[in-house]
C-alpha positions, 0 to 999 in steps of 0.5 A, a space after each residue: 776502390 768502392 764508389 763510397 770513394 772519391 777518385 784521389 790521386 794521392 791514394 797510392 790505392 785510386 786507378 785514378 793514379 793510372 790516369 795521371 801517368 796515362 796523361 803524363 807521359 812523355 808522348 801524350 801531350 805531344 800526341 793530343 796537340 797534334 790531333 787538336 787540329 783534326 784525324 791525321 795517319 800515323 806517318 804525318 803524327 809521327 812526322 807532326 811531333 818528331 822526334 819518336 819511334 815508330 815502337 812508342 808511337 805506336 804503343 801510345 797510341 794503343 794506350 790512349 785509345 784503350 782508355 778513350 782518348 783517341 780512335 783509330 779507324 781502319 780504311 778498306 784500301 790498298 794500301 789500308 788506311 788509318 786514322 787516329 782522331 780525338 774523341 770527345 774524352 780526349 778533346 776535353 784534355 786540349 785546354 789542360 794540356 795547353 795550359 802545360 804548354 804555355 806554362 813550359 815555353 813561357 818559362 822555359 828561360 827561367 827554367 835553363 837558367 836555373 839548371 846553369 846555376 844548379 849546374 855551376 853551384 854543383 860543379 
């Protein structure tokens, strides 16, 4: 993408699609929300999120670190202590993720009812 064009996620060649993909990944919003209260160690982060495997959480954290949304700090202790924390860029996602979370929680019953109707009509 050259500097004369604005980012456009509807353009299949625009790198903004990669950013949208990252923030739309299954575990990203949960990691961002979990870190909203401050830094967490891996085990605590996994516990707060629930249901994520260590391998998948590790991959998610690496991607978020690569994109500048969180930092990983290693402390020279025995055993080594590793802490994850949102960067200012990652913190800027709290509002849009919060809007999505509130929508999902508010409309859960409506979505479940729609699924039930669809399942009944498809049977």
